[in-house]
N, CA, C and O atoms as a Maestro MAE file, in Angstrom:
{
 s_m_m2io_version
 :::
 2.0.0
}

f_m_ct {
 s_m_title
 :::
 protein
 m_atom[344] {
  # First column is atom index #
  i_m_mmod_type
  r_m_x_coord
  r_m_y_coord
  r_m_z_coord
  i_m_residue_number
  s_m_chain_name
  s_m_pdb_residue_name
  s_m_pdb_atom_name
  i_m_atomic_number
  :::
  1 25 0.817 -1.199 0.000 1 A "MET " " N  " 7
  2 3 0.000 0.000 0.000 1 A "MET " " CA " 6
  3 2 0.863 1.267 0.000 1 A "MET " " C  " 6
  4 15 0.426 2.317 -0.470 1 A "MET " " O  " 8
  5 25 2.065 1.168 0.517 2 A "ALA " " N  " 7
  6 3 2.948 2.339 0.538 2 A "ALA " " CA " 6
  7 2 3.339 2.759 -0.877 2 A "ALA " " C  " 6
  8 15 3.762 3.896 -1.088 2 A "ALA " " O  " 8
  9 25 3.205 1.874 -1.829 3 A "ILE " " N  " 7
  10 3 3.518 2.198 -3.220 3 A "ILE " " CA " 6
  11 2 2.234 2.465 -4.006 3 A "ILE " " C  " 6
  12 15 2.169 3.418 -4.783 3 A "ILE " " O  " 8
  13 25 1.221 1.634 -3.810 4 A "ALA " " N  " 7
  14 3 0.002 1.728 -4.620 4 A "ALA " " CA " 6
  15 2 -0.841 2.960 -4.292 4 A "ALA " " C  " 6
  16 15 -1.396 3.585 -5.195 4 A "ALA " " O  " 8
  17 25 -0.943 3.315 -3.002 5 A "TRP " " N  " 7
  18 3 -1.812 4.434 -2.628 5 A "TRP " " CA " 6
  19 2 -1.293 5.780 -3.145 5 A "TRP " " C  " 6
  20 15 -2.066 6.526 -3.745 5 A "TRP " " O  " 8
  21 25 -0.016 6.119 -2.937 6 A "PRO " " N  " 7
  22 3 0.465 7.379 -3.520 6 A "PRO " " CA " 6
  23 2 0.376 7.386 -5.050 6 A "PRO " " C  " 6
  24 15 0.119 8.425 -5.658 6 A "PRO " " O  " 8
  25 25 0.589 6.227 -5.661 7 A "ALA " " N  " 7
  26 3 0.476 6.139 -7.116 7 A "ALA " " CA " 6
  27 2 -0.974 6.375 -7.559 7 A "ALA " " C  " 6
  28 15 -1.215 7.016 -8.582 7 A "ALA " " O  " 8
  29 25 -1.927 5.861 -6.795 8 A "PHE " " N  " 7
  30 3 -3.343 6.091 -7.100 8 A "PHE " " CA " 6
  31 2 -3.669 7.580 -7.030 8 A "PHE " " C  " 6
  32 15 -4.345 8.110 -7.912 8 A "PHE " " O  " 8
  33 25 -3.193 8.253 -5.989 9 A "LEU " " N  " 7
  34 3 -3.454 9.689 -5.849 9 A "LEU " " CA " 6
  35 2 -2.803 10.487 -6.975 9 A "LEU " " C  " 6
  36 15 -3.392 11.437 -7.491 9 A "LEU " " O  " 8
  37 25 -1.587 10.096 -7.351 10 A "ALA " " N  " 7
  38 3 -0.913 10.773 -8.462 10 A "ALA " " CA " 6
  39 2 -1.671 10.555 -9.768 10 A "ALA " " C  " 6
  40 15 -1.798 11.478 -10.573 10 A "ALA " " O  " 8
  41 25 -2.176 9.336 -9.985 11 A "ALA " " N  " 7
  42 3 -2.950 9.051 -11.197 11 A "ALA " " CA " 6
  43 2 -4.239 9.874 -11.221 11 A "ALA " " C  " 6
  44 15 -4.647 10.355 -12.278 11 A "ALA " " O  " 8
  45 25 -4.875 10.037 -10.074 12 A "CYS " " N  " 7
  46 3 -6.084 10.871 -10.005 12 A "CYS " " CA " 6
  47 2 -5.760 12.308 -10.388 12 A "CYS " " C  " 6
  48 15 -6.484 12.920 -11.173 12 A "CYS " " O  " 8
  49 25 -4.690 12.843 -9.844 13 A "LEU " " N  " 7
  50 3 -4.296 14.211 -10.153 13 A "LEU " " CA " 6
  51 2 -3.947 14.373 -11.630 13 A "LEU " " C  " 6
  52 15 -4.372 15.340 -12.262 13 A "LEU " " O  " 8
  53 25 -3.181 13.442 -12.184 14 A "LEU " " N  " 7
  54 3 -2.826 13.510 -13.599 14 A "LEU " " CA " 6
  55 2 -4.057 13.402 -14.492 14 A "LEU " " C  " 6
  56 15 -4.171 14.105 -15.496 14 A "LEU " " O  " 8
  57 25 -4.981 12.511 -14.116 15 A "GLU " " N  " 7
  58 3 -6.224 12.369 -14.885 15 A "GLU " " CA " 6
  59 2 -6.977 13.697 -14.920 15 A "GLU " " C  " 6
  60 15 -7.443 14.135 -15.972 15 A "GLU " " O  " 8
  61 25 -7.086 14.317 -13.771 16 A "PHE " " N  " 7
  62 3 -7.786 15.599 -13.679 16 A "PHE " " CA " 6
  63 2 -7.099 16.656 -14.535 16 A "PHE " " C  " 6
  64 15 -7.757 17.359 -15.303 16 A "PHE " " O  " 8
  65 25 -5.780 16.770 -14.407 17 A "LEU " " N  " 7
  66 3 -5.055 17.806 -15.134 17 A "LEU " " CA " 6
  67 2 -5.062 17.584 -16.646 17 A "LEU " " C  " 6
  68 15 -5.300 18.518 -17.412 17 A "LEU " " O  " 8
  69 25 -4.802 16.359 -17.072 18 A "VAL " " N  " 7
  70 3 -4.716 16.089 -18.513 18 A "VAL " " CA " 6
  71 2 -6.077 16.251 -19.181 18 A "VAL " " C  " 6
  72 15 -6.192 16.909 -20.215 18 A "VAL " " O  " 8
  73 25 -7.108 15.646 -18.587 19 A "PHE " " N  " 7
  74 3 -8.404 15.678 -19.258 19 A "PHE " " CA " 6
  75 2 -9.169 16.960 -18.990 19 A "PHE " " C  " 6
  76 15 -10.261 17.142 -19.528 19 A "PHE " " O  " 8
  77 25 -8.631 17.848 -18.182 20 A "ALA " " N  " 7
  78 3 -9.195 19.191 -18.091 20 A "ALA " " CA " 6
  79 2 -8.777 20.010 -19.312 20 A "ALA " " C  " 6
  80 15 -9.442 20.975 -19.690 20 A "ALA " " O  " 8
  81 25 -7.657 19.602 -19.922 21 A "LEU " " N  " 7
  82 3 -7.134 20.330 -21.077 21 A "LEU " " CA " 6
  83 2 -7.345 19.605 -22.408 21 A "LEU " " C  " 6
  84 15 -7.318 20.233 -23.466 21 A "LEU " " O  " 8
  85 25 -7.556 18.280 -22.361 22 A "VAL " " N  " 7
  86 3 -7.643 17.477 -23.579 22 A "VAL " " CA " 6
  87 2 -9.014 16.813 -23.639 22 A "VAL " " C  " 6
  88 15 -9.464 16.198 -22.672 22 A "VAL " " O  " 8
  89 25 -9.662 16.945 -24.775 23 A "ASP " " N  " 7
  90 3 -10.949 16.278 -24.994 23 A "ASP " " CA " 6
  91 2 -10.671 14.927 -25.658 23 A "ASP " " C  " 6
  92 15 -10.057 14.888 -26.724 23 A "ASP " " O  " 8
  93 25 -11.108 13.819 -25.051 24 A "PRO " " N  " 7
  94 3 -10.851 12.508 -25.647 24 A "PRO " " CA " 6
  95 2 -11.388 12.364 -27.073 24 A "PRO " " C  " 6
  96 15 -10.848 11.579 -27.852 24 A "PRO " " O  " 8
  97 25 -12.426 13.097 -27.424 25 A "ALA " " N  " 7
  98 3 -12.971 13.017 -28.780 25 A "ALA " " CA " 6
  99 2 -12.021 13.627 -29.813 25 A "ALA " " C  " 6
  100 15 -12.127 13.323 -31.001 25 A "ALA " " O  " 8
  101 25 -11.096 14.483 -29.374 26 A "ASP " " N  " 7
  102 3 -10.147 15.123 -30.285 26 A "ASP " " CA " 6
  103 2 -8.848 14.354 -30.451 26 A "ASP " " C  " 6
  104 15 -7.984 14.773 -31.222 26 A "ASP " " O  " 8
  105 25 -8.685 13.235 -29.745 27 A "LEU " " N  " 7
  106 3 -7.437 12.476 -29.810 27 A "LEU " " CA " 6
  107 2 -7.358 11.662 -31.092 27 A "LEU " " C  " 6
  108 15 -8.347 11.087 -31.547 27 A "LEU " " O  " 8
  109 25 -6.160 11.626 -31.663 28 A "HIS " " N  " 7
  110 3 -5.915 10.863 -32.880 28 A "HIS " " CA " 6
  111 2 -4.713 9.962 -32.671 28 A "HIS " " C  " 6
  112 15 -3.771 10.317 -31.963 28 A "HIS " " O  " 8
  113 25 -4.754 8.794 -33.295 29 A "LEU " " N  " 7
  114 3 -3.646 7.848 -33.236 29 A "LEU " " CA " 6
  115 2 -3.283 7.480 -34.665 29 A "LEU " " C  " 6
  116 15 -4.107 6.928 -35.394 29 A "LEU " " O  " 8
  117 25 -2.065 7.780 -35.067 30 A "ALA " " N  " 7
  118 3 -1.584 7.511 -36.424 30 A "ALA " " CA " 6
  119 2 -2.482 8.171 -37.472 30 A "ALA " " C  " 6
  120 15 -2.740 7.594 -38.528 30 A "ALA " " O  " 8
  121 25 -2.951 9.371 -37.177 31 A "GLY " " N  " 7
  122 3 -3.742 10.124 -38.129 31 A "GLY " " CA " 6
  123 2 -5.216 9.780 -38.167 31 A "GLY " " C  " 6
  124 15 -5.975 10.377 -38.931 31 A "GLY " " O  " 8
  125 25 -5.631 8.818 -37.345 32 A "HIS " " N  " 7
  126 3 -7.034 8.408 -37.315 32 A "HIS " " CA " 6
  127 2 -7.622 8.706 -35.945 32 A "HIS " " C  " 6
  128 15 -6.952 8.550 -34.924 32 A "HIS " " O  " 8
  129 25 -8.867 9.132 -35.930 33 A "ALA " " N  " 7
  130 3 -9.547 9.396 -34.661 33 A "ALA " " CA " 6
  131 2 -9.722 8.082 -33.894 33 A "ALA " " C  " 6
  132 15 -9.959 7.029 -34.487 33 A "ALA " " O  " 8
  133 25 -9.600 8.163 -32.570 34 A "LEU " " N  " 7
  134 3 -9.804 6.976 -31.749 34 A "LEU " " CA " 6
  135 2 -11.256 6.524 -31.834 34 A "LEU " " C  " 6
  136 15 -12.174 7.342 -31.773 34 A "LEU " " O  " 8
  137 25 -11.454 5.236 -31.974 35 A "ALA " " N  " 7
  138 3 -12.807 4.694 -32.092 35 A "ALA " " CA " 6
  139 2 -13.285 4.181 -30.734 35 A "ALA " " C  " 6
  140 15 -13.939 3.141 -30.651 35 A "ALA " " O  " 8
  141 25 -12.959 4.906 -29.688 36 A "LEU " " N  " 7
  142 3 -13.338 4.511 -28.326 36 A "LEU " " CA " 6
  143 2 -14.253 5.570 -27.731 36 A "LEU " " C  " 6
  144 15 -14.105 6.756 -28.027 36 A "LEU " " O  " 8
  145 25 -15.191 5.154 -26.898 37 A "PRO " " N  " 7
  146 3 -16.013 6.154 -26.209 37 A "PRO " " CA " 6
  147 2 -15.174 6.927 -25.192 37 A "PRO " " C  " 6
  148 15 -14.113 6.462 -24.775 37 A "PRO " " O  " 8
  149 25 -15.643 8.087 -24.802 38 A "ARG " " N  " 7
  150 3 -14.899 8.939 -23.869 38 A "ARG " " CA " 6
  151 2 -14.566 8.223 -22.574 38 A "ARG " " C  " 6
  152 15 -13.455 8.357 -22.060 38 A "ARG " " O  " 8
  153 25 -15.518 7.461 -22.036 39 A "GLN " " N  " 7
  154 3 -15.288 6.777 -20.773 39 A "GLN " " CA " 6
  155 2 -14.144 5.769 -20.891 39 A "GLN " " C  " 6
  156 15 -13.378 5.587 -19.945 39 A "GLN " " O  " 8
  157 25 -14.026 5.119 -22.040 40 A "ALA " " N  " 7
  158 3 -12.932 4.169 -22.250 40 A "ALA " " CA " 6
  159 2 -11.586 4.892 -22.290 40 A "ALA " " C  " 6
  160 15 -10.597 4.399 -21.749 40 A "ALA " " O  " 8
  161 25 -11.552 6.051 -22.925 41 A "VAL " " N  " 7
  162 3 -10.311 6.836 -22.979 41 A "VAL " " CA " 6
  163 2 -9.941 7.317 -21.579 41 A "VAL " " C  " 6
  164 15 -8.769 7.293 -21.203 41 A "VAL " " O  " 8
  165 25 -10.934 7.754 -20.809 42 A "TYR " " N  " 7
  166 3 -10.673 8.170 -19.426 42 A "TYR " " CA " 6
  167 2 -10.128 7.006 -18.610 42 A "TYR " " C  " 6
  168 15 -9.165 7.171 -17.862 42 A "TYR " " O  " 8
  169 25 -10.731 5.835 -18.746 43 A "ALA " " N  " 7
  170 3 -10.293 4.664 -17.983 43 A "ALA " " CA " 6
  171 2 -8.892 4.231 -18.391 43 A "ALA " " C  " 6
  172 15 -8.045 3.976 -17.535 43 A "ALA " " O  " 8
  173 25 -8.645 4.146 -19.697 44 A "LEU " " N  " 7
  174 3 -7.308 3.760 -20.165 44 A "LEU " " CA " 6
  175 2 -6.257 4.777 -19.739 44 A "LEU " " C  " 6
  176 15 -5.149 4.407 -19.350 44 A "LEU " " O  " 8
  177 25 -6.604 6.051 -19.813 45 A "GLY " " N  " 7
  178 3 -5.676 7.090 -19.364 45 A "GLY " " CA " 6
  179 2 -5.376 6.958 -17.884 45 A "GLY " " C  " 6
  180 15 -4.221 7.060 -17.469 45 A "GLY " " O  " 8
  181 25 -6.410 6.731 -17.085 46 A "PHE " " N  " 7
  182 3 -6.194 6.586 -15.636 46 A "PHE " " CA " 6
  183 2 -5.292 5.406 -15.330 46 A "PHE " " C  " 6
  184 15 -4.332 5.540 -14.571 46 A "PHE " " O  " 8
  185 25 -5.592 4.241 -15.917 47 A "PHE " " N  " 7
  186 3 -4.769 3.065 -15.627 47 A "PHE " " CA " 6
  187 2 -3.352 3.221 -16.177 47 A "PHE " " C  " 6
  188 15 -2.401 2.725 -15.572 47 A "PHE " " O  " 8
  189 25 -3.198 3.894 -17.301 48 A "GLY " " N  " 7
  190 3 -1.852 4.186 -17.799 48 A "GLY " " CA " 6
  191 2 -1.081 5.090 -16.847 48 A "GLY " " C  " 6
  192 15 0.086 4.834 -16.553 48 A "GLY " " O  " 8
  193 25 -1.736 6.153 -16.363 49 A "PHE " " N  " 7
  194 3 -1.089 7.034 -15.392 49 A "PHE " " CA " 6
  195 2 -0.758 6.270 -14.118 49 A "PHE " " C  " 6
  196 15 0.301 6.473 -13.525 49 A "PHE " " O  " 8
  197 25 -1.665 5.391 -13.695 50 A "TRP " " N  " 7
  198 3 -1.456 4.636 -12.457 50 A "TRP " " CA " 6
  199 2 -0.260 3.693 -12.598 50 A "TRP " " C  " 6
  200 15 0.541 3.581 -11.670 50 A "TRP " " O  " 8
  201 25 -0.124 3.023 -13.726 51 A "ILE " " N  " 7
  202 3 1.012 2.122 -13.939 51 A "ILE " " CA " 6
  203 2 2.323 2.892 -13.903 51 A "ILE " " C  " 6
  204 15 3.287 2.450 -13.278 51 A "ILE " " O  " 8
  205 25 2.365 4.032 -14.564 52 A "VAL " " N  " 7
  206 3 3.592 4.848 -14.563 52 A "VAL " " CA " 6
  207 2 3.909 5.319 -13.145 52 A "VAL " " C  " 6
  208 15 5.069 5.301 -12.733 52 A "VAL " " O  " 8
  209 25 2.899 5.735 -12.402 53 A "ALA " " N  " 7
  210 3 3.116 6.208 -11.032 53 A "ALA " " CA " 6
  211 2 3.543 5.068 -10.116 53 A "ALA " " C  " 6
  212 15 4.355 5.285 -9.217 53 A "ALA " " O  " 8
  213 25 3.018 3.857 -10.317 54 A "VAL " " N  " 7
  214 3 3.447 2.700 -9.513 54 A "VAL " " CA " 6
  215 2 4.915 2.398 -9.776 54 A "VAL " " C  " 6
  216 15 5.667 2.132 -8.839 54 A "VAL " " O  " 8
  217 25 5.327 2.435 -11.022 55 A "VAL " " N  " 7
  218 3 6.739 2.192 -11.354 55 A "VAL " " CA " 6
  219 2 7.623 3.250 -10.706 55 A "VAL " " C  " 6
  220 15 8.680 2.925 -10.165 55 A "VAL " " O  " 8
  221 25 7.204 4.512 -10.754 56 A "CYS " " N  " 7
  222 3 7.981 5.586 -10.125 56 A "CYS " " CA " 6
  223 2 8.047 5.407 -8.610 56 A "CYS " " C  " 6
  224 15 9.112 5.573 -8.016 56 A "CYS " " O  " 8
  225 25 6.926 5.073 -7.982 57 A "SER " " N  " 7
  226 3 6.901 4.883 -6.531 57 A "SER " " CA " 6
  227 2 7.743 3.678 -6.115 57 A "SER " " C  " 6
  228 15 8.458 3.735 -5.115 57 A "SER " " O  " 8
  229 25 7.662 2.594 -6.876 58 A "ALA " " N  " 7
  230 3 8.445 1.405 -6.560 58 A "ALA " " CA " 6
  231 2 9.946 1.668 -6.730 58 A "ALA " " C  " 6
  232 15 10.759 1.186 -5.942 58 A "ALA " " O  " 8
  233 25 10.298 2.426 -7.751 59 A "THR " " N  " 7
  234 3 11.708 2.780 -7.943 59 A "THR " " CA " 6
  235 2 12.209 3.635 -6.790 59 A "THR " " C  " 6
  236 15 13.325 3.436 -6.309 59 A "THR " " O  " 8
  237 25 11.401 4.577 -6.347 60 A "THR " " N  " 7
  238 3 11.781 5.406 -5.203 60 A "THR " " CA " 6
  239 2 11.960 4.556 -3.957 60 A "THR " " C  " 6
  240 15 12.930 4.738 -3.221 60 A "THR " " O  " 8
  241 25 11.038 3.626 -3.706 61 A "ALA " " N  " 7
  242 3 11.143 2.750 -2.539 61 A "ALA " " CA " 6
  243 2 12.400 1.888 -2.622 61 A "ALA " " C  " 6
  244 15 13.068 1.666 -1.612 61 A "ALA " " O  " 8
  245 25 12.720 1.405 -3.811 62 A "LEU " " N  " 7
  246 3 13.926 0.589 -3.988 62 A "LEU " " CA " 6
  247 2 15.194 1.398 -3.741 62 A "LEU " " C  " 6
  248 15 16.126 0.922 -3.094 62 A "LEU " " O  " 8
  249 25 15.223 2.618 -4.258 63 A "LEU " " N  " 7
  250 3 16.427 3.444 -4.119 63 A "LEU " " CA " 6
  251 2 16.605 4.029 -2.729 63 A "LEU " " C  " 6
  252 15 17.700 4.476 -2.388 63 A "LEU " " O  " 8
  253 25 15.548 4.037 -1.916 64 A "MET " " N  " 7
  254 3 15.665 4.585 -0.565 64 A "MET " " CA " 6
  255 2 16.196 3.571 0.440 64 A "MET " " C  " 6
  256 15 16.424 3.918 1.599 64 A "MET " " O  " 8
  257 25 16.394 2.337 0.021 65 A "ARG " " N  " 7
  258 3 16.929 1.323 0.927 65 A "ARG " " CA " 6
  259 2 18.381 1.640 1.255 65 A "ARG " " C  " 6
  260 15 19.148 2.083 0.400 65 A "ARG " " O  " 8
  261 25 18.736 1.404 2.501 66 A "THR " " N  " 7
  262 3 20.113 1.636 2.929 66 A "THR " " CA " 6
  263 2 20.983 0.453 2.515 66 A "THR " " C  " 6
  264 15 20.460 -0.625 2.234 66 A "THR " " O  " 8
  265 25 22.310 0.637 2.472 67 A "PRO " " N  " 7
  266 3 23.180 -0.491 2.141 67 A "PRO " " CA " 6
  267 2 23.007 -1.662 3.108 67 A "PRO " " C  " 6
  268 15 23.109 -2.818 2.696 67 A "PRO " " O  " 8
  269 25 22.750 -1.384 4.373 68 A "ALA " " N  " 7
  270 3 22.547 -2.462 5.342 68 A "ALA " " CA " 6
  271 2 21.302 -3.273 5.004 68 A "ALA " " C  " 6
  272 15 21.310 -4.497 5.131 68 A "ALA " " O  " 8
  273 25 20.237 -2.609 4.577 69 A "GLN " " N  " 7
  274 3 19.013 -3.320 4.197 69 A "GLN " " CA " 6
  275 2 19.238 -4.176 2.949 69 A "GLN " " C  " 6
  276 15 18.695 -5.275 2.843 69 A "GLN " " O  " 8
  277 25 20.023 -3.682 2.024 70 A "VAL " " N  " 7
  278 3 20.301 -4.442 0.809 70 A "VAL " " CA " 6
  279 2 21.155 -5.659 1.133 70 A "VAL " " C  " 6
  280 15 20.899 -6.745 0.614 70 A "VAL " " O  " 8
  281 25 22.166 -5.496 1.981 71 A "ASN " " N  " 7
  282 3 23.104 -6.570 2.268 71 A "ASN " " CA " 6
  283 2 22.553 -7.630 3.206 71 A "ASN " " C  " 6
  284 15 23.078 -8.743 3.222 71 A "ASN " " O  " 8
  285 25 21.520 -7.341 3.987 72 A "GLU " " N  " 7
  286 3 21.001 -8.325 4.933 72 A "GLU " " CA " 6
  287 2 20.098 -9.360 4.281 72 A "GLU " " C  " 6
  288 15 19.787 -10.377 4.903 72 A "GLU " " O  " 8
  289 25 19.674 -9.131 3.058 73 A "GLN " " N  " 7
  290 3 18.793 -10.084 2.396 73 A "GLN " " CA " 6
  291 2 19.605 -11.207 1.774 73 A "GLN " " C  " 6
  292 15 20.645 -10.960 1.164 73 A "GLN " " O  " 8
  293 25 19.130 -12.458 1.926 74 A "PRO " " N  " 7
  294 3 19.865 -13.583 1.321 74 A "PRO " " CA " 6
  295 2 19.744 -13.557 -0.198 74 A "PRO " " C  " 6
  296 15 18.787 -13.006 -0.743 74 A "PRO " " O  " 8
  297 25 20.701 -14.145 -0.864 75 A "GLY " " N  " 7
  298 3 20.666 -14.227 -2.314 75 A "GLY " " CA " 6
  299 2 19.630 -15.234 -2.775 75 A "GLY " " C  " 6
  300 15 19.050 -15.943 -1.952 75 A "GLY " " O  " 8
  301 25 19.389 -15.309 -4.071 76 A "PRO " " N  " 7
  302 3 18.405 -16.263 -4.594 76 A "PRO " " CA " 6
  303 2 18.878 -17.705 -4.401 76 A "PRO " " C  " 6
  304 15 20.076 -17.961 -4.280 76 A "PRO " " O  " 8
  305 25 17.939 -18.634 -4.374 77 A "ALA " " N  " 7
  306 3 18.282 -20.049 -4.228 77 A "ALA " " CA " 6
  307 2 19.146 -20.476 -5.407 77 A "ALA " " C  " 6
  308 15 18.891 -20.091 -6.549 77 A "ALA " " O  " 8
  309 25 20.165 -21.271 -5.120 78 A "GLY " " N  " 7
  310 3 21.062 -21.703 -6.176 78 A "GLY " " CA " 6
  311 2 22.025 -20.612 -6.599 78 A "GLY " " C  " 6
  312 15 22.545 -20.635 -7.715 78 A "GLY " " O  " 8
  313 25 22.264 -19.655 -5.713 79 A "SER " " N  " 7
  314 3 23.131 -18.531 -6.035 79 A "SER " " CA " 6
  315 2 24.550 -19.028 -6.310 79 A "SER " " C  " 6
  316 15 24.962 -20.070 -5.801 79 A "SER " " O  " 8
  317 25 25.276 -18.287 -7.104 80 A "TRP " " N  " 7
  318 3 26.639 -18.656 -7.448 80 A "TRP " " CA " 6
  319 2 27.617 -18.323 -6.329 80 A "TRP " " C  " 6
  320 15 28.783 -18.712 -6.399 80 A "TRP " " O  " 8
  321 25 27.166 -17.612 -5.299 81 A "GLU " " N  " 7
  322 3 28.053 -17.244 -4.216 81 A "GLU " " CA " 6
  323 2 28.489 -18.483 -3.445 81 A "GLU " " C  " 6
  324 15 27.683 -19.368 -3.157 81 A "GLU " " O  " 8
  325 25 29.765 -18.531 -3.119 82 A "VAL " " N  " 7
  326 3 30.314 -19.646 -2.360 82 A "VAL " " CA " 6
  327 2 30.364 -19.245 -0.900 82 A "VAL " " C  " 6
  328 15 30.943 -18.218 -0.546 82 A "VAL " " O  " 8
  329 25 29.746 -20.073 -0.042 83 A "LYS " " N  " 7
  330 3 29.731 -19.771 1.380 83 A "LYS " " CA " 6
  331 2 30.902 -20.480 2.045 83 A "LYS " " C  " 6
  332 15 31.164 -21.659 1.802 83 A "LYS " " O  " 8
  333 25 31.590 -19.734 2.882 84 A "GLU " " N  " 7
  334 3 32.732 -20.312 3.595 84 A "GLU " " CA " 6
  335 2 32.241 -21.174 4.733 84 A "GLU " " C  " 6
  336 15 31.271 -20.838 5.413 84 A "GLU " " O  " 8
  337 25 32.925 -22.299 4.938 85 A "GLU " " N  " 7
  338 3 32.570 -23.183 6.036 85 A "GLU " " CA " 6
  339 2 33.444 -22.857 7.240 85 A "GLU " " C  " 6
  340 15 34.616 -22.504 7.106 85 A "GLU " " O  " 8
  341 25 32.843 -22.983 8.418 86 A "GLY " " N  " 7
  342 3 33.591 -22.852 9.654 86 A "GLY " " CA " 6
  343 2 33.638 -21.507 10.155 86 A "GLY " " C  " 6
  344 15 34.242 -21.258 11.199 86 A "GLY " " O  " 8
  :::
 }
 m_bond[343] {
  # First column is bond index #
  i_m_from
  i_m_to
  i_m_order
  :::
  1 1 2 1
  2 2 3 1
  3 3 4 2
  4 3 5 1
  5 5 6 1
  6 6 7 1
  7 7 8 2
  8 7 9 1
  9 9 10 1
  10 10 11 1
  11 11 12 2
  12 11 13 1
  13 13 14 1
  14 14 15 1
  15 15 16 2
  16 15 17 1
  17 17 18 1
  18 18 19 1
  19 19 20 2
  20 19 21 1
  21 21 22 1
  22 22 23 1
  23 23 24 2
  24 23 25 1
  25 25 26 1
  26 26 27 1
  27 27 28 2
  28 27 29 1
  29 29 30 1
  30 30 31 1
  31 31 32 2
  32 31 33 1
  33 33 34 1
  34 34 35 1
  35 35 36 2
  36 35 37 1
  37 37 38 1
  38 38 39 1
  39 39 40 2
  40 39 41 1
  41 41 42 1
  42 42 43 1
  43 43 44 2
  44 43 45 1
  45 45 46 1
  46 46 47 1
  47 47 48 2
  48 47 49 1
  49 49 50 1
  50 50 51 1
  51 51 52 2
  52 51 53 1
  53 53 54 1
  54 54 55 1
  55 55 56 2
  56 55 57 1
  57 57 58 1
  58 58 59 1
  59 59 60 2
  60 59 61 1
  61 61 62 1
  62 62 63 1
  63 63 64 2
  64 63 65 1
  65 65 66 1
  66 66 67 1
  67 67 68 2
  68 67 69 1
  69 69 70 1
  70 70 71 1
  71 71 72 2
  72 71 73 1
  73 73 74 1
  74 74 75 1
  75 75 76 2
  76 75 77 1
  77 77 78 1
  78 78 79 1
  79 79 80 2
  80 79 81 1
  81 81 82 1
  82 82 83 1
  83 83 84 2
  84 83 85 1
  85 85 86 1
  86 86 87 1
  87 87 88 2
  88 87 89 1
  89 89 90 1
  90 90 91 1
  91 91 92 2
  92 91 93 1
  93 93 94 1
  94 94 95 1
  95 95 96 2
  96 95 97 1
  97 97 98 1
  98 98 99 1
  99 99 100 2
  100 99 101 1
  101 101 102 1
  102 102 103 1
  103 103 104 2
  104 103 105 1
  105 105 106 1
  106 106 107 1
  107 107 108 2
  108 107 109 1
  109 109 110 1
  110 110 111 1
  111 111 112 2
  112 111 113 1
  113 113 114 1
  114 114 115 1
  115 115 116 2
  116 115 117 1
  117 117 118 1
  118 118 119 1
  119 119 120 2
  120 119 121 1
  121 121 122 1
  122 122 123 1
  123 123 124 2
  124 123 125 1
  125 125 126 1
  126 126 127 1
  127 127 128 2
  128 127 129 1
  129 129 130 1
  130 130 131 1
  131 131 132 2
  132 131 133 1
  133 133 134 1
  134 134 135 1
  135 135 136 2
  136 135 137 1
  137 137 138 1
  138 138 139 1
  139 139 140 2
  140 139 141 1
  141 141 142 1
  142 142 143 1
  143 143 144 2
  144 143 145 1
  145 145 146 1
  146 146 147 1
  147 147 148 2
  148 147 149 1
  149 149 150 1
  150 150 151 1
  151 151 152 2
  152 151 153 1
  153 153 154 1
  154 154 155 1
  155 155 156 2
  156 155 157 1
  157 157 158 1
  158 158 159 1
  159 159 160 2
  160 159 161 1
  161 161 162 1
  162 162 163 1
  163 163 164 2
  164 163 165 1
  165 165 166 1
  166 166 167 1
  167 167 168 2
  168 167 169 1
  169 169 170 1
  170 170 171 1
  171 171 172 2
  172 171 173 1
  173 173 174 1
  174 174 175 1
  175 175 176 2
  176 175 177 1
  177 177 178 1
  178 178 179 1
  179 179 180 2
  180 179 181 1
  181 181 182 1
  182 182 183 1
  183 183 184 2
  184 183 185 1
  185 185 186 1
  186 186 187 1
  187 187 188 2
  188 187 189 1
  189 189 190 1
  190 190 191 1
  191 191 192 2
  192 191 193 1
  193 193 194 1
  194 194 195 1
  195 195 196 2
  196 195 197 1
  197 197 198 1
  198 198 199 1
  199 199 200 2
  200 199 201 1
  201 201 202 1
  202 202 203 1
  203 203 204 2
  204 203 205 1
  205 205 206 1
  206 206 207 1
  207 207 208 2
  208 207 209 1
  209 209 210 1
  210 210 211 1
  211 211 212 2
  212 211 213 1
  213 213 214 1
  214 214 215 1
  215 215 216 2
  216 215 217 1
  217 217 218 1
  218 218 219 1
  219 219 220 2
  220 219 221 1
  221 221 222 1
  222 222 223 1
  223 223 224 2
  224 223 225 1
  225 225 226 1
  226 226 227 1
  227 227 228 2
  228 227 229 1
  229 229 230 1
  230 230 231 1
  231 231 232 2
  232 231 233 1
  233 233 234 1
  234 234 235 1
  235 235 236 2
  236 235 237 1
  237 237 238 1
  238 238 239 1
  239 239 240 2
  240 239 241 1
  241 241 242 1
  242 242 243 1
  243 243 244 2
  244 243 245 1
  245 245 246 1
  246 246 247 1
  247 247 248 2
  248 247 249 1
  249 249 250 1
  250 250 251 1
  251 251 252 2
  252 251 253 1
  253 253 254 1
  254 254 255 1
  255 255 256 2
  256 255 257 1
  257 257 258 1
  258 258 259 1
  259 259 260 2
  260 259 261 1
  261 261 262 1
  262 262 263 1
  263 263 264 2
  264 263 265 1
  265 265 266 1
  266 266 267 1
  267 267 268 2
  268 267 269 1
  269 269 270 1
  270 270 271 1
  271 271 272 2
  272 271 273 1
  273 273 274 1
  274 274 275 1
  275 275 276 2
  276 275 277 1
  277 277 278 1
  278 278 279 1
  279 279 280 2
  280 279 281 1
  281 281 282 1
  282 282 283 1
  283 283 284 2
  284 283 285 1
  285 285 286 1
  286 286 287 1
  287 287 288 2
  288 287 289 1
  289 289 290 1
  290 290 291 1
  291 291 292 2
  292 291 293 1
  293 293 294 1
  294 294 295 1
  295 295 296 2
  296 295 297 1
  297 297 298 1
  298 298 299 1
  299 299 300 2
  300 299 301 1
  301 301 302 1
  302 302 303 1
  303 303 304 2
  304 303 305 1
  305 305 306 1
  306 306 307 1
  307 307 308 2
  308 307 309 1
  309 309 310 1
  310 310 311 1
  311 311 312 2
  312 311 313 1
  313 313 314 1
  314 314 315 1
  315 315 316 2
  316 315 317 1
  317 317 318 1
  318 318 319 1
  319 319 320 2
  320 319 321 1
  321 321 322 1
  322 322 323 1
  323 323 324 2
  324 323 325 1
  325 325 326 1
  326 326 327 1
  327 327 328 2
  328 327 329 1
  329 329 330 1
  330 330 331 1
  331 331 332 2
  332 331 333 1
  333 333 334 1
  334 334 335 1
  335 335 336 2
  336 335 337 1
  337 337 338 1
  338 338 339 1
  339 339 340 2
  340 339 341 1
  341 341 342 1
  342 342 343 1
  343 343 344 2
  :::
 }
}
């Protein structure tokens, strides 16, 4: 939730800002008008904004980890690392 909730709020804000200035009926793709109803364009835009915001939030969460947090996690099973005995 620490990643999804802020991303949801960011997607809501972006949806509001973009579609306050852009009419979905005026959008064109490769020179052709979109054959989607306005509600579909709003929904696709929202989920697109949400995916981008989730990736940004997850990247921020990953980069905020300290070196100690990164080093304390075990490697994947079958890792190539050789563990010393004794």
